N, C-alpha and C positions, 0 to 999 in steps of 0.2 A: 556576482552570482557564480556559484560553483556547481557544475553538473555532477560532482561527486563529493560526498561528505563522509567524514569519519566521526564516530561517536564513541567516547570512552566508556569503559565498563561502569556499570551501576553498582556501587559499593554499599548502597543503603537498602535496596528492595528488589522487586521483580521488574524485568523487562518483558512486556507482553506485546505480541504482534497480532494484527487483525486484518482481515480481508477488506474488500471494497466496502465503503460506507454509503456512498450515493445518497447523501442528504438525509440519512436516518440517524442523526446524532442522538436523539432522545432514546431510541431503541438501543443504541450502543451504550449510552450511559446506564440504562437499566441493566444491561449485561455486565458492565464493569462493577456496578453496585452488587450484583449477585455473587461475584467472585471476590469481593472484598478488596477491590482496587483502592490503593491508598496514594493519592496524588502527592503526599509529602515524601514518599519514598519510591513509589513505583513509576514506571514510564510506559507509555503506549506508543508503538510504532505502526504506522499505516503504510500499506503497499500502494496507496494512491486511489484515485477516483473518490474524492471526498464529496463531490457534488453531482447534481443531475439525478433525475428520476424520483428522488424522495422529496418530502414536504419541507425539509429544514436545511436546504443547501446554504442559505444565508448564514447559518451558524458556523460554517467553515472558518470564517475569519476569527471567531471567538476561540475555536479550538486551536487554530494555528498560533494564537497568542499565548497559549498555555505552555509553560516551560517544560512540562512533562510529556508533551505530545510532539511526535516527530513523524514526518510523512515524506514519501517520494512523490514526484509528479506523475500522475496517471494520464492516460490519453484524454480523459474528460477535462482535466485542467489544461492540457495542451490545446484542446479545441477552443476553450475560452481565450487563450493567448492568441491563437491563430485568428480568431474572429476579430478581436480588438486591434490587432496589428495589421489587418487587411490581407491576410494570406488566403489562399484558395480553400474554400470550405463550402460543402453542400449544406445550405441552411435548412432544407427540409429534413435531411438526415440528422442534423444536429438537434433540431427541435424534436424529432421523433425519438431521439436518444435521451431526451429529458432536459435538453438545454434551454427550453423555453423561458424558464425563470430568469436565466442570465440574459438572453436576447431581449427580454422585455424590460430590463433595468435601464435607467438613465445611464448615459455613457460615463458620467463621472463616477457612478457606483460600480459599473463594470471595471473601471480602471483600478479601483481599490482591490478588487478580487485578483485581477491579473497581476498587480504589483506583488501580491503575496504568492501567487502561483509561480511567478518567475523565480522566486527565491528557493523553491523546492528543488532538491537535487534529482537527477534522473536515477541515481543509485546512491545508496549509503551502506556503510558497514558498521557493525556494532561489535565491540569487543566483549567477549564473555570469558569466564574462567577456562573454558575448554576450547577457545579459539574464536575466529571471526564468524559472524553471521551477516550475510548480505541481504539487502532488500532491493527489489525492482518492482515495477508494476506488472510486466508481462513475461519476459524471458530474456536470457542473456544471449547475445549473438556470438559469444566466445565460450569455449569450454574451459577457460581459465579466467578466474576473477581478476588477476593482475592485468591481463590483457584488456579487460573491460575498463578497469580503473584507469589505465594509461590512455586508452582511447578517449574516455570522457574528459580527462584532465587536459589532454594535449591536442587531440585531433578535432573534436567537435564535429563528428561525421553524422550527418542527418540520417543516413541509413542505419547507423548503430542505434541512434535514438528511436528510430521507428520500430526496430525489433524490440527494444527495451519496453516500449509503451503499447505495442499493438499485436505482437506475434502470439499466435495460438498453436504454433507448430509442435512444440514439445508434447502437449497434451494430445494433439491430433495423431502424432506418430507413436505415442506411448514411449517416448525416449527416456531411457533410464541411465544414460551416460551422465556421470557427475560433472558438476562445475568445480574444478580444482581450485584450491586456494581459500576456500571457505568451508566451515563445518556444514553449513546449510545455506541455501538461497531461498528466500521467502518471496512469493509472488501472488498476484491475484488475477484480475482481468477476465478470466474465463470461469463462469460459475460451475461449481461441482457440487454434487449432493452432499458429500462428506469431504473433509480435508484430505488431500491426496498427496502422497509422496512419490516422486519419480526420481530415482537416484537420490541425490541430496537436495532436490528442488521440491519445495513444499507449496502446494497450491491451496490458498486459504480463503478464496472467495466462495463461501457456502451460502450466498444469497441472503445474508442478513438484511439486505435492503429490499428483498422481495418476499417470497413466502418461505424462505429458508431460515437460517440462524447464523449469527455471528460465531466464528470460530476464533478463539483466543489461544495463541501458542506461547508457552513459556519459553523464551529464547535461551535460557540457561540449560533447561532440561530437555528441550525439544519435545515437550508433551503438551497435549491440548488441556486447557483448563476449562471445565464446564461446571455449571451450578449443580451441586449435589442435592439430594432430596431434602436435606436439612438446611439448605441455603448456603452451605460452605463450599469453597472451591475444591473440586475433586480433579486430580490429574488423570488424564486418559492417554494411553499410548496411541501413537499414530498408527494407522493401518499400514501393512507392508507395501512396498513398491509394487 
């Protein structure tokens, strides 16, 4: 298991990123269909939180098996790992956060999910024609991507992982300081009404799992891709920081 993963550039099609999924894979598939996602050439990158809250969390294993789907480990995947491995966990909180489907599974089925969740990196970087794009679930504890990369590869500091998966500080502070070493850093975790950019950090959890909508970001152009009136994909510029 590597807590940091590098992904080579896509020479065939588009690389799209999406915010938190939270067990709404059918709704996500409909969104992908609307923008003409082609699994033969395109790839989809998730900022984590594949499960909990929605009705189809069990489909996470199917999606993780698809060669064009890549994800980082979100805090909800981490909760499942903690539960199965006997770590400290508030079970009432976990169930209230949508983890009941997992808690109610037989242990051998829980183990199948945790085995896959453990394979997910805390952070990954994707090469594009214009430079690296990084993905985390919540936020970077460093203002330099290289420092985060080195920490995850060599230090395995629990405090670093906690910020990566749980922090909401950047949004709370309105921090527009960039994370150097990447063109853009894509995150989720904290729902926003519309995709939001602070510095070069792009917050993509627009509540597609709740009453909002999934935001798909083209990682090459850093533009949102949304269904147009005629059903074709239409690029939309991101709002300013």
